[in-house]
MMTF fields as JSON, N, C-alpha, C and O atoms, coordinates in Angstrom:
{
  "mmtfVersion": "1.0.0",
  "mmtfProducer": "UNKNOWN",
  "numBonds": 443,
  "numAtoms": 444,
  "numGroups": 111,
  "numChains": 1,
  "numModels": 1,
  "chainsPerModel": [1],
  "groupsPerChain": [111],
  "chainIdList": ["A"],
  "bondAtomList": [4, 2, 8, 6, 12, 10, 16, 14, 20, 18, 24, 22, 28, 26, 32, 30, 36, 34, 40, 38, 44, 42, 48, 46, 52, 50, 56, 54, 60, 58, 64, 62, 68, 66, 72, 70, 76, 74, 80, 78, 84, 82, 88, 86, 92, 90, 96, 94, 100, 98, 104, 102, 108, 106, 112, 110, 116, 114, 120, 118, 124, 122, 128, 126, 132, 130, 136, 134, 140, 138, 144, 142, 148, 146, 152, 150, 156, 154, 160, 158, 164, 162, 168, 166, 172, 170, 176, 174, 180, 178, 184, 182, 188, 186, 192, 190, 196, 194, 200, 198, 204, 202, 208, 206, 212, 210, 216, 214, 220, 218, 224, 222, 228, 226, 232, 230, 236, 234, 240, 238, 244, 242, 248, 246, 252, 250, 256, 254, 260, 258, 264, 262, 268, 266, 272, 270, 276, 274, 280, 278, 284, 282, 288, 286, 292, 290, 296, 294, 300, 298, 304, 302, 308, 306, 312, 310, 316, 314, 320, 318, 324, 322, 328, 326, 332, 330, 336, 334, 340, 338, 344, 342, 348, 346, 352, 350, 356, 354, 360, 358, 364, 362, 368, 366, 372, 370, 376, 374, 380, 378, 384, 382, 388, 386, 392, 390, 396, 394, 400, 398, 404, 402, 408, 406, 412, 410, 416, 414, 420, 418, 424, 422, 428, 426, 432, 430, 436, 434, 440, 438],
  "bondOrderList": [1, 1, 1, 1, 1, 1, 1, 1, 1, 1, 1, 1, 1, 1, 1, 1, 1, 1, 1, 1, 1, 1, 1, 1, 1, 1, 1, 1, 1, 1, 1, 1, 1, 1, 1, 1, 1, 1, 1, 1, 1, 1, 1, 1, 1, 1, 1, 1, 1, 1, 1, 1, 1, 1, 1, 1, 1, 1, 1, 1, 1, 1, 1, 1, 1, 1, 1, 1, 1, 1, 1, 1, 1, 1, 1, 1, 1, 1, 1, 1, 1, 1, 1, 1, 1, 1, 1, 1, 1, 1, 1, 1, 1, 1, 1, 1, 1, 1, 1, 1, 1, 1, 1, 1, 1, 1, 1, 1, 1, 1],
  "groupList": [{"groupName": "MET", "atomNameList": ["N", "CA", "C", "O"], "elementList": ["N", "C", "C", "O"], "formalChargeList": [0, 0, 0, 0], "bondAtomList": [1, 0, 2, 1, 3, 2], "bondOrderList": [1, 1, 2], "singleLetterCode": "M", "chemCompType": "L-PEPTIDE LINKING"}, {"groupName": "ALA", "atomNameList": ["N", "CA", "C", "O"], "elementList": ["N", "C", "C", "O"], "formalChargeList": [0, 0, 0, 0], "bondAtomList": [1, 0, 2, 1, 3, 2], "bondOrderList": [1, 1, 2], "singleLetterCode": "A", "chemCompType": "L-PEPTIDE LINKING"}, {"groupName": "ASP", "atomNameList": ["N", "CA", "C", "O"], "elementList": ["N", "C", "C", "O"], "formalChargeList": [0, 0, 0, 0], "bondAtomList": [1, 0, 2, 1, 3, 2], "bondOrderList": [1, 1, 2], "singleLetterCode": "D", "chemCompType": "L-PEPTIDE LINKING"}, {"groupName": "LYS", "atomNameList": ["N", "CA", "C", "O"], "elementList": ["N", "C", "C", "O"], "formalChargeList": [0, 0, 0, 0], "bondAtomList": [1, 0, 2, 1, 3, 2], "bondOrderList": [1, 1, 2], "singleLetterCode": "K", "chemCompType": "L-PEPTIDE LINKING"}, {"groupName": "SER", "atomNameList": ["N", "CA", "C", "O"], "elementList": ["N", "C", "C", "O"], "formalChargeList": [0, 0, 0, 0], "bondAtomList": [1, 0, 2, 1, 3, 2], "bondOrderList": [1, 1, 2], "singleLetterCode": "S", "chemCompType": "L-PEPTIDE LINKING"}, {"groupName": "GLN", "atomNameList": ["N", "CA", "C", "O"], "elementList": ["N", "C", "C", "O"], "formalChargeList": [0, 0, 0, 0], "bondAtomList": [1, 0, 2, 1, 3, 2], "bondOrderList": [1, 1, 2], "singleLetterCode": "Q", "chemCompType": "L-PEPTIDE LINKING"}, {"groupName": "THR", "atomNameList": ["N", "CA", "C", "O"], "elementList": ["N", "C", "C", "O"], "formalChargeList": [0, 0, 0, 0], "bondAtomList": [1, 0, 2, 1, 3, 2], "bondOrderList": [1, 1, 2], "singleLetterCode": "T", "chemCompType": "L-PEPTIDE LINKING"}, {"groupName": "ARG", "atomNameList": ["N", "CA", "C", "O"], "elementList": ["N", "C", "C", "O"], "formalChargeList": [0, 0, 0, 0], "bondAtomList": [1, 0, 2, 1, 3, 2], "bondOrderList": [1, 1, 2], "singleLetterCode": "R", "chemCompType": "L-PEPTIDE LINKING"}, {"groupName": "ILE", "atomNameList": ["N", "CA", "C", "O"], "elementList": ["N", "C", "C", "O"], "formalChargeList": [0, 0, 0, 0], "bondAtomList": [1, 0, 2, 1, 3, 2], "bondOrderList": [1, 1, 2], "singleLetterCode": "I", "chemCompType": "L-PEPTIDE LINKING"}, {"groupName": "PHE", "atomNameList": ["N", "CA", "C", "O"], "elementList": ["N", "C", "C", "O"], "formalChargeList": [0, 0, 0, 0], "bondAtomList": [1, 0, 2, 1, 3, 2], "bondOrderList": [1, 1, 2], "singleLetterCode": "F", "chemCompType": "L-PEPTIDE LINKING"}, {"groupName": "GLY", "atomNameList": ["N", "CA", "C", "O"], "elementList": ["N", "C", "C", "O"], "formalChargeList": [0, 0, 0, 0], "bondAtomList": [1, 0, 2, 1, 3, 2], "bondOrderList": [1, 1, 2], "singleLetterCode": "G", "chemCompType": "PEPTIDE LINKING"}, {"groupName": "VAL", "atomNameList": ["N", "CA", "C", "O"], "elementList": ["N", "C", "C", "O"], "formalChargeList": [0, 0, 0, 0], "bondAtomList": [1, 0, 2, 1, 3, 2], "bondOrderList": [1, 1, 2], "singleLetterCode": "V", "chemCompType": "L-PEPTIDE LINKING"}, {"groupName": "TRP", "atomNameList": ["N", "CA", "C", "O"], "elementList": ["N", "C", "C", "O"], "formalChargeList": [0, 0, 0, 0], "bondAtomList": [1, 0, 2, 1, 3, 2], "bondOrderList": [1, 1, 2], "singleLetterCode": "W", "chemCompType": "L-PEPTIDE LINKING"}, {"groupName": "ASN", "atomNameList": ["N", "CA", "C", "O"], "elementList": ["N", "C", "C", "O"], "formalChargeList": [0, 0, 0, 0], "bondAtomList": [1, 0, 2, 1, 3, 2], "bondOrderList": [1, 1, 2], "singleLetterCode": "N", "chemCompType": "L-PEPTIDE LINKING"}, {"groupName": "PRO", "atomNameList": ["N", "CA", "C", "O"], "elementList": ["N", "C", "C", "O"], "formalChargeList": [0, 0, 0, 0], "bondAtomList": [1, 0, 2, 1, 3, 2], "bondOrderList": [1, 1, 2], "singleLetterCode": "P", "chemCompType": "L-PEPTIDE LINKING"}, {"groupName": "GLU", "atomNameList": ["N", "CA", "C", "O"], "elementList": ["N", "C", "C", "O"], "formalChargeList": [0, 0, 0, 0], "bondAtomList": [1, 0, 2, 1, 3, 2], "bondOrderList": [1, 1, 2], "singleLetterCode": "E", "chemCompType": "L-PEPTIDE LINKING"}, {"groupName": "LEU", "atomNameList": ["N", "CA", "C", "O"], "elementList": ["N", "C", "C", "O"], "formalChargeList": [0, 0, 0, 0], "bondAtomList": [1, 0, 2, 1, 3, 2], "bondOrderList": [1, 1, 2], "singleLetterCode": "L", "chemCompType": "L-PEPTIDE LINKING"}, {"groupName": "TYR", "atomNameList": ["N", "CA", "C", "O"], "elementList": ["N", "C", "C", "O"], "formalChargeList": [0, 0, 0, 0], "bondAtomList": [1, 0, 2, 1, 3, 2], "bondOrderList": [1, 1, 2], "singleLetterCode": "Y", "chemCompType": "L-PEPTIDE LINKING"}, {"groupName": "CYS", "atomNameList": ["N", "CA", "C", "O"], "elementList": ["N", "C", "C", "O"], "formalChargeList": [0, 0, 0, 0], "bondAtomList": [1, 0, 2, 1, 3, 2], "bondOrderList": [1, 1, 2], "singleLetterCode": "C", "chemCompType": "L-PEPTIDE LINKING"}, {"groupName": "HIS", "atomNameList": ["N", "CA", "C", "O"], "elementList": ["N", "C", "C", "O"], "formalChargeList": [0, 0, 0, 0], "bondAtomList": [1, 0, 2, 1, 3, 2], "bondOrderList": [1, 1, 2], "singleLetterCode": "H", "chemCompType": "L-PEPTIDE LINKING"}],
  "groupTypeList": [0, 1, 2, 3, 4, 5, 2, 5, 6, 7, 8, 9, 1, 10, 0, 11, 1, 3, 3, 5, 10, 12, 11, 11, 13, 14, 15, 1, 1, 9, 6, 2, 8, 16, 6, 15, 10, 16, 6, 6, 13, 12, 13, 7, 17, 10, 17, 17, 16, 18, 14, 18, 7, 2, 4, 15, 10, 4, 7, 1, 1, 2, 15, 2, 16, 8, 18, 14, 18, 3, 17, 4, 12, 2, 2, 8, 7, 2, 4, 10, 19, 18, 17, 18, 1, 16, 17, 9, 4, 3, 1, 9, 1, 1, 4, 10, 3, 1, 14, 5, 10, 8, 3, 2, 7, 7, 9, 4, 14, 10, 6],
  "groupIdList": [1, 2, 3, 4, 5, 6, 7, 8, 9, 10, 11, 12, 13, 14, 15, 16, 17, 18, 19, 20, 21, 22, 23, 24, 25, 26, 27, 28, 29, 30, 31, 32, 33, 34, 35, 36, 37, 38, 39, 40, 41, 42, 43, 44, 45, 46, 47, 48, 49, 50, 51, 52, 53, 54, 55, 56, 57, 58, 59, 60, 61, 62, 63, 64, 65, 66, 67, 68, 69, 70, 71, 72, 73, 74, 75, 76, 77, 78, 79, 80, 81, 82, 83, 84, 85, 86, 87, 88, 89, 90, 91, 92, 93, 94, 95, 96, 97, 98, 99, 100, 101, 102, 103, 104, 105, 106, 107, 108, 109, 110, 111],
  "secStructList": [7, 7, 7, 7, 7, 2, 2, 2, 2, 2, 2, 2, 2, 2, 2, 2, 2, 2, 2, 2, 6, 3, 3, 3, 7, 1, 7, 2, 2, 2, 2, 2, 2, 2, 2, 2, 2, 2, 2, 2, 2, 2, 2, 2, 2, 1, 1, 7, 5, 7, 1, 1, 1, 7, 7, 7, 1, 1, 6, 6, 6, 1, 1, 6, 6, 5, 1, 1, 7, 6, 6, 2, 2, 2, 2, 2, 2, 2, 2, 1, 5, 7, 6, 6, 1, 7, 3, 3, 3, 6, 6, 2, 2, 2, 2, 7, 7, 7, 7, 7, 7, 7, 7, 7, 1, 6, 6, 1, 6, 6, 7],
  "xCoordList": [74.984, 75.646, 77.006, 77.415, 77.656, 79.234, 79.623, 79.113, 80.589, 81.244, 82.048, 82.66, 82.45, 83.096, 84.451, 84.527, 85.152, 86.566, 86.519, 85.603, 87.564, 87.708, 88.068, 87.749, 88.96, 89.567, 88.327, 88.194, 87.131, 86.322, 85.277, 84.735, 85.149, 84.577, 84.991, 84.155, 86.042, 86.701, 87.064, 87.567, 86.454, 86.027, 85.089, 84.787, 84.384, 82.392, 82.454, 82.051, 82.993, 83.114, 83.473, 82.913, 84.684, 85.266, 84.256, 84.262, 83.286, 82.76, 81.508, 81.071, 80.969, 79.803, 80.348, 79.929, 81.148, 82.077, 82.019, 81.649, 82.487, 82.697, 81.861, 81.787, 80.512, 79.297, 78.723, 78.321, 78.654, 77.968, 78.564, 78.005, 79.949, 80.918, 81.154, 81.003, 81.512, 82.062, 83.723, 84.51, 83.835, 85.585, 85.642, 84.981, 86.425, 86.51, 87.299, 88.049, 87.234, 87.81, 89.212, 89.506, 90.111, 91.468, 92.361, 93.351, 91.888, 92.586, 92.625, 91.915, 93.451, 93.382, 93.262, 92.962, 93.471, 93.53, 92.113, 91.38, 91.787, 89.956, 88.965, 88.142, 89.404, 88.443, 88.662, 87.762, 89.827, 89.997, 89.096, 88.408, 89.175, 88.193, 86.802, 86.177, 86.264, 84.9, 84.588, 83.548, 85.74, 85.441, 85.181, 84.363, 86.185, 86.11, 84.803, 84.145, 84.289, 82.604, 81.814, 81.007, 81.805, 81.229, 80.929, 79.889, 82.557, 82.943, 81.877, 81.039, 82.487, 81.418, 80.167, 79.558, 79.551, 77.927, 77.559, 76.689, 78.388, 78.007, 77.699, 76.646, 78.883, 79.369, 78.337, 78.295, 77.556, 76.747, 75.585, 74.803, 75.07, 73.752, 73.259, 72.087, 74.415, 73.888, 74.011, 73.822, 74.228, 74.023, 75.059, 75.574, 75.308, 76.367, 75.283, 74.411, 75.399, 74.822, 75.694, 76.559, 75.694, 76.207, 76.926, 76.232, 78.488, 78.931, 79.1, 80.025, 78.262, 78.024, 76.878, 76.746, 76.148, 74.545, 74.376, 74.92, 73.412, 72.939, 71.969, 71.339, 71.793, 70.585, 69.378, 69.404, 68.386, 67.263, 66.534, 65.57, 67.233, 66.588, 66.487, 66.66, 66.135, 65.837, 66.309, 66.722, 66.303, 67.142, 65.545, 65.504, 64.837, 63.594, 63.357, 62.632, 64.001, 64.049, 65.317, 65.389, 66.245, 67.339, 67.747, 68.863, 66.596, 66.669, 67.442, 68.274, 67.081, 67.567, 68.894, 69.549, 69.331, 71.112, 71.861, 72.902, 71.385, 72.12, 73.159, 72.783, 74.328, 75.509, 75.519, 75.673, 75.307, 75.332, 73.885, 72.901, 73.855, 72.587, 71.583, 71.998, 70.432, 69.795, 69.48, 68.578, 70.64, 70.91, 72.104, 72.228, 72.844, 74.071, 73.882, 74.353, 72.938, 73.282, 73.282, 74.114, 71.952, 71.587, 72.695, 72.842, 73.66, 74.693, 75.72, 76.247, 76.19, 76.9, 76.961, 77.812, 75.75, 75.396, 75.478, 75.623, 75.305, 75.375, 76.18, 76.25, 77.153, 78.196, 79.454, 80.512, 79.432, 80.724, 80.99, 81.65, 80.34, 80.634, 79.358, 78.322, 79.417, 78.369, 78.478, 79.596, 77.101, 77.24, 78.389, 78.691, 79.048, 80.05, 81.64, 82.662, 81.45, 82.845, 83.176, 84.297, 82.474, 83.181, 83.349, 84.337, 82.412, 82.457, 82.332, 81.817, 82.766, 83.353, 83.001, 83.282, 82.28, 82.021, 83.651, 84.603, 83.74, 85.215, 85.441, 86.574, 84.532, 85.014, 85.515, 86.429, 84.684, 85.269, 86.633, 87.619, 86.558, 88.186, 88.916, 90.048, 88.896, 90.019, 90.544, 91.615, 89.403, 89.614, 90.594, 91.252, 90.952, 91.473, 91.017, 91.708, 89.753, 88.831, 88.774, 88.403, 89.074, 88.712, 86.842, 85.98, 86.701, 84.93, 84.898, 85.784, 83.472, 83.139, 81.842, 81.189, 81.575, 80.119, 78.934, 78.857, 78.112, 76.91, 75.862, 76.207, 74.296, 73.033, 72.749, 72.675, 72.634, 72.045, 70.52, 69.448, 70.63, 69.076, 68.103, 66.912, 68.407, 67.661, 66.845, 65.718, 67.002, 66.303, 66.305, 66.248, 66.353, 66.549, 65.566, 65.962, 64.275, 63.687, 63.555, 63.223, 63.845, 64.134, 64.979, 64.871, 66.255, 67.321, 68.308, 69.332],
  "yCoordList": [80.004, 79.428, 79.479, 80.576, 78.807, 79.154, 79.748, 79.517, 80.507, 81.059, 80.52, 79.668, 80.802, 79.696, 80.633, 81.85, 79.876, 80.344, 80.419, 80.006, 80.974, 80.617, 79.311, 78.921, 78.76, 77.23, 76.474, 75.617, 76.866, 75.931, 76.253, 75.345, 77.754, 78.111, 77.129, 76.453, 77.161, 76.661, 74.975, 74.306, 74.586, 73.101, 72.78, 71.873, 73.792, 73.393, 73.666, 72.821, 74.912, 74.923, 73.642, 72.945, 73.399, 71.826, 70.943, 70.023, 70.779, 69.925, 69.766, 68.742, 70.93, 71.371, 70.903, 70.002, 71.536, 71.194, 69.661, 69.143, 69.146, 67.289, 66.855, 65.996, 67.15, 66.62, 66.846, 65.9, 67.835, 68.35, 68.107, 68.317, 67.566, 67.181, 68.463, 68.694, 69.138, 70.647, 71.025, 70.324, 72.033, 72.319, 73.904, 74.727, 74.314, 75.384, 76.01, 75.368, 77.364, 78.021, 78.011, 78.002, 78.015, 77.924, 78.834, 78.644, 79.84, 80.937, 81.451, 82.372, 80.846, 80.939, 82.304, 82.212, 83.748, 85.026, 85.151, 85.528, 84.756, 85.319, 84.308, 84.658, 83.171, 82.381, 82.506, 82.214, 82.931, 83.692, 85.011, 85.147, 85.922, 86.818, 86.131, 86.396, 85.41, 84.737, 83.974, 83.991, 83.324, 82.396, 83.525, 83.399, 84.567, 85.477, 85.941, 86.166, 86.132, 86.845, 85.762, 86.016, 84.892, 83.767, 83.383, 83.036, 83.577, 83.36, 84.605, 84.446, 85.8, 86.907, 86.813, 87.091, 86.439, 86.332, 85.344, 85.615, 83.9, 82.839, 83.86, 84.157, 84.152, 84.812, 86.043, 86.317, 86.728, 87.918, 87.38, 87.878, 86.083, 85.673, 84.533, 84.231, 83.536, 82.455, 81.347, 80.134, 81.786, 80.878, 81.292, 82.404, 80.744, 80.937, 81.818, 81.246, 82.992, 83.753, 84.282, 85.029, 84.105, 84.429, 85.754, 86.567, 85.792, 86.98, 87.796, 88.598, 87.841, 88.594, 89.356, 90.322, 89.011, 89.501, 90.041, 89.57, 91.303, 91.457, 90.514, 89.786, 90.451, 90.124, 90.75, 91.979, 90.217, 90.535, 90.942, 91.691, 90.28, 90.636, 89.522, 89.632, 88.15, 86.804, 85.703, 85.625, 85.0, 83.542, 83.184, 82.699, 83.338, 83.037, 83.924, 83.578, 85.028, 85.862, 85.684, 85.898, 85.378, 84.97, 83.436, 83.007, 82.675, 81.039, 80.794, 79.897, 81.646, 81.133, 81.387, 80.941, 82.546, 82.561, 82.143, 82.737, 80.799, 80.276, 79.199, 78.15, 79.49, 78.982, 77.11, 76.533, 76.639, 77.105, 77.585, 76.852, 78.697, 79.604, 78.438, 77.391, 78.841, 77.861, 78.29, 78.006, 79.063, 79.406, 78.704, 78.657, 78.244, 77.677, 76.878, 77.028, 75.583, 74.607, 75.087, 74.784, 76.111, 76.507, 77.447, 77.604, 78.222, 78.963, 78.185, 78.691, 77.302, 76.383, 75.8, 75.833, 75.15, 74.503, 75.091, 74.537, 76.45, 77.52, 78.328, 78.824, 78.805, 79.567, 78.89, 79.408, 77.955, 77.228, 77.106, 76.225, 78.181, 78.976, 79.347, 79.203, 79.922, 80.036, 81.297, 81.79, 82.312, 83.704, 84.489, 85.6, 83.935, 84.657, 83.765, 83.935, 82.962, 82.314, 81.401, 80.893, 81.142, 80.018, 78.771, 78.151, 78.267, 77.062, 77.014, 77.849, 76.147, 75.507, 74.295, 73.331, 74.141, 73.072, 72.563, 73.341, 71.086, 70.46, 70.474, 70.162, 70.798, 71.086, 72.646, 72.942, 73.609, 74.73, 74.87, 75.291, 74.545, 74.358, 73.823, 74.262, 72.982, 72.154, 72.953, 72.669, 74.172, 74.773, 75.8, 76.161, 76.394, 77.322, 78.699, 79.63, 78.862, 80.069, 80.884, 80.414, 82.113, 82.973, 83.114, 82.965, 83.33, 83.304, 84.927, 85.781, 84.945, 86.398, 86.783, 85.9, 87.739, 88.112, 87.66, 87.668, 87.311, 86.537, 87.331, 88.233, 87.043, 87.936, 87.133, 85.908, 87.91, 87.577, 86.784, 87.389, 85.702, 84.852, 85.198, 85.058, 85.64, 86.033, 87.069, 86.616, 88.212, 89.324, 89.142, 90.151, 88.226, 87.616, 86.516, 85.702, 86.316, 85.271, 84.759, 85.47, 82.998, 82.398, 82.581, 82.267, 83.366, 83.277, 82.259, 82.118],
  "zCoordList": [130.366, 129.509, 129.344, 128.963, 129.477, 129.803, 128.357, 127.261, 128.676, 127.42, 126.896, 127.539, 125.338, 124.686, 124.02, 123.853, 123.815, 123.423, 122.03, 121.32, 121.668, 120.004, 119.143, 118.02, 120.279, 120.05, 119.91, 119.036, 121.014, 121.012, 119.556, 118.926, 119.206, 118.227, 116.902, 116.303, 116.651, 115.483, 115.354, 114.451, 116.965, 116.659, 116.213, 115.437, 116.866, 116.327, 114.673, 113.874, 114.283, 112.555, 112.075, 111.229, 112.871, 111.68, 112.029, 111.212, 112.968, 112.866, 112.19, 111.664, 112.266, 111.038, 109.708, 108.982, 109.586, 107.929, 107.5, 106.447, 108.617, 108.328, 108.253, 107.374, 109.188, 108.895, 107.648, 106.971, 107.326, 106.019, 104.849, 103.772, 104.987, 103.923, 103.143, 101.943, 104.017, 103.479, 104.003, 104.639, 103.605, 104.45, 104.945, 104.312, 106.066, 106.441, 105.58, 104.845, 105.555, 104.383, 105.127, 106.323, 103.735, 104.376, 104.895, 105.601, 104.458, 104.711, 106.052, 106.454, 106.709, 108.139, 108.868, 110.059, 108.295, 108.831, 108.808, 109.721, 107.547, 107.36, 108.56, 109.406, 108.229, 109.271, 110.768, 111.555, 111.159, 112.628, 112.879, 113.891, 111.892, 112.223, 112.284, 113.31, 111.514, 111.357, 112.719, 113.377, 112.947, 114.164, 115.642, 116.554, 115.426, 116.732, 116.639, 117.655, 115.333, 115.549, 115.901, 116.795, 115.566, 116.428, 117.696, 118.256, 118.177, 119.401, 120.488, 121.376, 119.81, 120.356, 120.36, 121.393, 119.316, 119.382, 120.462, 121.289, 120.459, 121.48, 122.936, 123.5, 123.167, 124.183, 124.683, 125.883, 123.774, 123.879, 123.938, 124.748, 123.015, 122.698, 122.932, 122.707, 123.575, 124.014, 122.458, 122.55, 121.599, 120.342, 119.084, 119.2, 118.252, 117.14, 116.229, 115.575, 116.247, 115.031, 114.078, 114.536, 112.963, 111.472, 112.394, 113.004, 112.361, 112.258, 111.347, 111.476, 110.152, 109.219, 109.174, 108.423, 109.853, 110.345, 111.667, 112.665, 111.652, 112.896, 113.482, 112.714, 114.642, 115.649, 115.485, 115.412, 115.416, 115.246, 116.814, 116.971, 117.793, 119.32, 120.198, 121.412, 119.464, 119.977, 119.491, 118.334, 120.089, 119.104, 118.405, 117.274, 118.829, 117.73, 116.461, 115.527, 116.524, 115.132, 114.588, 113.378, 115.109, 114.583, 114.64, 114.933, 114.295, 114.278, 112.747, 112.611, 111.706, 110.409, 110.045, 109.104, 111.358, 110.953, 111.843, 112.125, 112.585, 113.346, 112.823, 112.3, 112.978, 112.181, 112.58, 113.656, 111.334, 109.89, 109.551, 109.654, 109.196, 108.572, 107.726, 107.23, 107.718, 106.845, 105.173, 104.385, 105.103, 103.87, 103.275, 102.051, 103.953, 103.439, 102.554, 101.427, 103.013, 101.772, 100.391, 99.536, 100.202, 98.947, 98.45, 97.238, 99.54, 99.06, 98.682, 97.691, 98.972, 98.701, 97.53, 96.642, 97.657, 96.505, 94.786, 93.696, 95.237, 94.113, 93.948, 92.824, 95.061, 94.855, 95.148, 94.792, 95.667, 96.33, 97.8, 98.351, 98.382, 99.682, 100.196, 99.546, 101.592, 102.226, 102.307, 102.158, 102.619, 102.606, 103.287, 102.852, 104.36, 104.887, 104.688, 105.353, 103.742, 103.532, 104.551, 104.522, 105.347, 106.112, 105.869, 106.263, 105.198, 104.793, 103.32, 102.577, 103.099, 101.227, 100.852, 101.565, 99.586, 99.35, 99.202, 99.13, 99.172, 98.651, 97.296, 96.929, 96.38, 95.007, 94.705, 93.935, 95.51, 95.625, 96.131, 95.526, 97.069, 97.965, 97.253, 97.453, 96.393, 95.775, 94.26, 93.724, 93.612, 92.74, 93.219, 92.244, 94.257, 94.625, 94.554, 94.968, 93.987, 93.774, 94.768, 95.844, 94.698, 96.081, 96.355, 95.489, 97.33, 97.51, 96.967, 96.925, 96.577, 95.908, 96.709, 97.266, 96.749, 97.466, 96.791, 95.562, 97.455, 96.832, 97.473, 98.236, 97.197, 97.32, 98.771, 98.865, 99.677, 100.925, 100.884, 100.859, 100.885, 100.475, 101.681, 101.404, 103.019, 103.826, 103.02, 102.819, 102.524, 102.116, 100.51, 99.807, 100.097, 98.44, 98.13, 97.297, 98.672, 98.413, 97.314, 96.366, 97.102, 95.66, 94.69, 93.505, 95.523, 94.759, 95.132, 94.463]
}
């Protein structure tokens, strides 16, 4: 599998956001850190593992953490942004609020 550049990862994140009706976090410096982590994970594992979490050692074990992780939709619905704050709801982005830490749903089922 070919390595990805950070520019390719930025394009990926933008396409995900557009498809889901979200927006990418507008804070460029923060988003650069996240896309750098996603790029590193792609080049290491061959898939976009959430940059805020550690690999379980295989794609099958990490399936729920592949960006956008399966928890993103509930996180964005409930908090306005996903766990790592790469993706915002349009309303949250328009509010100008800063993302806050949220519970990791992977280890907090039912929240």
